[in-house]
N, C-alpha and C positions, 0 to 999 in steps of 0.2 A: 493537652500536647497536640503539636502543630502536626497535620498529615503531609504525606511527602508530595511532591509535585505529579509522582507517578499515579499517587491515589486518587489525586484531585482529578486527571485527565480520566481516569477511568470510571470515577462518579460521573463526569461529564457525560462520557459515552453512553452510561446507564440511563442518566437524565434524559437525553436525546432519546432514545428507544422509547422510554416511557411517555415522553412529550408526543410521541408519534401513536400511541395507544397500544403499542407491541408488548409483546410478553417474549423477551430474548431467549432464545434456547442456547446455552453454553455449548461450543465446539471443542471435542475432546480430541486433542492434537495426538495423543496415543496414537490413534487409529490412521493417521498421516504417513506420509513414505516420501523420502526424496528422491527426485527425479534429476536427469542430466547424469554427466561424468560423476562417480563416485569421489574422486580426488577433488572436485572444485568446492564441495562445502562441507561442513561438519555439523549437523542439527542434532542439538540435545533437547529432549523435551523434558518438562518438569516432571514431577513424581505424579502430580495430582492432572497432567495432561492440559493445565490452563494457559501454559507459555512454552515457546521455544526460543533458543538462543542460537545462532550461526557464527561460528567462532573464529574462522579463518578468513584469508583474504585469497580468493581466487577467482576462476573464469566463472560466468554463469551458473547458478545453483539454484534449484527449486526443491520448496516442500510443500506438497498438494494434497488436497483432500482425496479421501477415496472414492467419493461420490459426485454428482454433477449440482450444479446449483443454477436455477434461472428464478425469475419474478421473486427475488428476494433482496433483502438489505443485511448485509454483513458489517457488524462493528467491532472494532477493537483498538487497541494502543500499539504503538511501535517506537522505540527508542534506539539509539546509537550509543553504545558504553564507551568506545574509543574516541579519544581526540586527537589522535595523532594519524587518521586519515579523512579522506572528504569524497567517497566515491558513493555507487548507487544502493539503494535500498528500494523495496517498494513490494508488488505483488503482480500475479497473473490471476485471468480469471476467463470464462470459456474454454478452460485449458483442457485439449481433446489428445493430445499427443502423450505417447508413451515414452519417448525419448532414453532410448537402450544407452545412450553415453555419447554416441558419435556426433561431434559436432556438426555434422552433416544430416542429422536427422530431419525427417519432416516434422514440422512445428505446425502448431494451430493453436493460438492463444492469442487474448489482449494482455499486454503488458504497461503497466504503470510504474513509472521508476521515477526516483528523486534523487538529485545531484547536490551535493553540499556547495561545491563551487567550481567555477571554470577549470579546466584541467587539458592541456596538448600534450598528446602523446603521439606516436607513429601512426595509431588508428584514427586520427582525428582531434577534433576539439570536443570535449565532454562539458557542455554549457551547467550551470547553475539553474538549478529549477526541475522543473517537471515534464516529463514527456507521456502521452499516451499513445500505444502503438499497436498494430496487429500484425501478427508473425505468422504467415502462412506458408508451407511448402518447405524446401530446402532453403537453407542459410548458409552459405561457405563462409566456417569460422564465425569470430564473435567481434569484429569490426563492427557492423552496423548496432551491436548493443551497446558498444561504446561512444559512437559518435552519433548514432541516429541518422545517417546517412543512407538513404534509399538507394543511393546508386551503387553502394557497395554489396548487395544482396542482387543475386540473379532473378531475373523475371521478375523485379520490384517486389520479392515476397517478404522485406520487411518495409512495412508501411507506416510513417509517422503520420497519424490521423490529428493531433494538435499537439502544441507544446506552451510553456509557460516560464519563461524565463527572465533572470532579472538579478540584479547585485543583492536583493534581500530574499529572495526566493527558495533559497538552500537551507536544507535541515541544520540544526544546531545540535552537537554533540551533549548527552544528558538530559535532554528534553523529551518528554513521554508525549508523544502526539496522538490524540484519537481522532480516529476517520471511520466515515461511513462509504462503503460502496453499495449504490443502488444500482442493481443488474436486472434489468427487465428485457424482455424481447423486443422492445420497443425504445429503450432507453438506456444509457450509461451515465451515472453522475456521482463524482466523488467529492466529498468534503473533509477538510481537514481542520483541527482546531489544536491549539496547545503553544506554550513559550510565550514570550512577549513581545514579538514581532508583528508581523503580518498577519498571522495565523490565530492571535491571541482571542479573537472575537468570533472565530468559525469563519470558513471560506468554503464556495464552492472551486473547486479546481478545474473540475471539466464537467459538462453537461451536454451529451451529444445523443443524436438519433441513426439509426442506419442509413439514413440519407447520406450522413456525413463521411461514410465510409465506402468508397466504390466496391460496386458488385454484391453490396447486400441488401437484403430487404428486411431481415430481421436479425437478432443477435441469438446465436444458439446457446443450447443450455452445456455446461461444460465444468470442470472441476475449478475450484480457488486453491492458491497457494501462495505462499511467500518467496521472495525472489532476493538475492543478493548478488553483484559484481563485483568484485576487487575490494568488497568491503567487510571487515570482521566485527564481530561483538556486536552484533544487532540483536535484539529482543523484541519478539511479537507476542502479545499477550491479551488475557482477558477477551477472547474473540467470542462473538455471539451471532445466531443466524436470526433473523426475523423475518417470518413467512406469511406476516399480515400484507394487506396492499400497500406496496411501495409509495403509491400516491398519497396516503395518509403521513408520510414523513414531514417534518416542520422543514420549512427554508432555512437557509444557513443564517438568516437574521435571528430565528428563534434560537439555534444554537448560540449565537453570541450572547442573547440574553441570559442562557442559561450559565455561560461562563462568566459572565458581569457578576450573576449572582451568586455564584461559587464563589468569585474575586472577593466579593464584600463578607463572605460566611468568614474567608481565610483571613482577611484584614481584622474582622472583630474577635476573633480566636486570638489573633497575633496579640491584639491591644490587650485582650483578657489576660494573657499569659505575661506580656511584659508590666501589668500592675501588679 
C-alpha cells in the first residue's frame, strides 16, 4: 500500500532530526492556547494532541506554547486543506506578548509567514512568498501584517527583516510541507521541504544573525506558536523539539538527499504495487 504525501513528509522530518543525532521530543498541543482576539480563529486540537487545525478565515490569530523556547530546533509539518484561498500561514517565535485581544496591544515576537500568491487589497499588496519580520511594541491595526509595509506601523514597530518573493515561491494547497526552525541566541534558520516544485529537495529560506536586526545583540527566549491571517483550513501536525546543539543539524543539502532517498522508496513501492 502506498503511503500518503503527508506520511512521507512527516517521515522526512523525522529522518532530518535523526540525521542530526537528535532525539526529538513530541510537543503536546493540548497544553497550548489561542492568543489574540478570540473571533479571529478557531483552533481545534486532535485528541492525541499531535495536530491542530485552524478552520476559519479571519484576522491574525495565534496558537502558542505555554513555555519559552531558545537554543532549540523545532520540526513539524503544515498543510492547507482549502483550495479556494491564497493567504497567510506560518508561525511566531520568541513570542513574549500576552495579547489580550486588542489589535493595539503591545507585541513582541518574530513572525514567519508564507503567502500563496500575489494579492492587492485596500491594505496594499501581499506578495507571493515568504516574510521574516520582527513585531515589537504597538502596531495600529493589521495593515502591516498584510502588506509588510514598515511605514504603516507607528515608530517602525513592524520591521521586515528579510523577504523571499517570486512566482514559484508560494505554498500549494494539499501539500504537506516539512519544516525546521532553528532558534538560537545568535541564529535563526528556517528550512522547508515538500511538494514537487522549488522545495522538493529541501531549502533554507532564511538564515540570519542578531546583526541583521537593528537594535538586537541576541535573540531572546520566547514562546513558539502557529499563525494564520485570512486563511482557513490549515493543519499543523507532528511537531517535535530537539534540545541537542542545533549546530549539529544537517545542512539543507542533506535534507534534499533524504528527500531523494524517500522519493526512490516511493517509486520502488509504486512499481511493485503496479506489478
